[in-house]
N, C-alpha and C positions, 0 to 999 in steps of 0.2 A: 646267620647268614644276613647281611643288609638288603636293603630294597634293590640295590644296583646288581647284587650277584645272583641272578636267576640260573639254574641248571641248562636252560635252553641255551642260553648265551654261551655256557663254555661249550656246549656241544657243537654250535655254530662256528666258534673259534677254532675249532679242530679242524671240521670238515671244509671250511673255505680254503685253507693252505692245500689241502689234500685234492680239491677239485681244480684248483689253480696248477697244482705239478701235473695232474692228470691231462689237463687242457694243453699245456707247455708240450709235454711229451707227445701227445697226437699232432700239434702244430709241427713239431719238430721233425716228427716222422713223415708227415705230409710234405714238408718243403725239402727233405731228403729224397724221398721218392720222386717228386717234381724233379729235382735236378738229375737224378739218375735217367729218367725217361727222356728228358730233354738231351742230354750228353749221349744217350745210346742212339737217340734219333737222329742226332746231328753225325754221329759217327756212320750209322748206316747210309745217311743221304750222301756223307762224302766219299763214301766207298762205292756208289752207285746202287745200292740195294733200296730203291725208292719205295718198294711195296711195303717193306719192313720199316721203313722210317714213318710212313704214315700212321699206323696204330699206337706208335710212341707219341709222336706230337699230338694225336687226338687225346691220348692219356693225359699229357701235359695241360692240354686246353680244359680237360674236364677236372683236375684237380686244382687248377689254378684259373677260373673263367675269365680272368682280367687279363690273362697272359697275351699281349698282342704280340709277343715274341713266336709262341706257339702257332699262332694264326698266320704270321708272316712266313714262318718255315712251312705250315702246310701249304700256303698260296705258291711258294718256290718250287716245292716237291710236287704239287699238283701241275704247275706250269711244266715242269721238266718231264711229268708223264703226258702232257698233252691234254689233260683235263682242265680245260681254260674256265669252263662255269664253275667248277668247284673252287678253282684258284681265285676266281673273282669274288666268290663268296666269302672266303676267308681273309683276303686283303680288304675287303669292305668291312668286317668284323674288325680287323684291327684299326682300320681308318677311324670306325666310330669310337673306340676305345681311346684313341690317340690320334686326333686329326693331325696331320703335317703333310708337307709337300711330297714326301718321299713314297708315303702310301698312294697319294694321289698319283703321282707318277707311276708306280708300280701297277695300278689298276688300269691306266692307259696303255702302258706297254703290254700287258697280259691281253687286253681288247685288240691291240694291233696286231699280235702275234696270232690271235685266234682268226682274226679277218685274213692274215697273209696265209695262214695253213688251209683256210676253206678256198682261197684261190687258186691254191696249188692244186686242189682236187678238181677244179673246172677244166674242161678241156680249153686248150688256148684258141684252136681253130675249128670251128664247127665243120663238120662234115657236110658237103652238098651234093 
């Protein structure tokens, strides 16, 4: 055995590819799971099952923390439920990961919708 052929090196040359394969499988499973939850959440949302859509989009946000799409969809779902404070929190998260005019405009729309809904709760004429 020469100086360059150490037994430890052979062991690592076998282990390194195995670790790479295991990490790839975990990554692929996670991506597949991410996509399934996203698709299921969108299906629930489109069918009007908003309460069922929320946990799916939350799972997507947890599996892929940089998913501005999940935060955007949560913001839309929360807005449709009338949960404007939660909606603003989610769209701000999306805006921070990807600043753009669309997210800024969505924040303004949700804030305006929140104001309008609170105005509707106030009496139009005060009784004298």
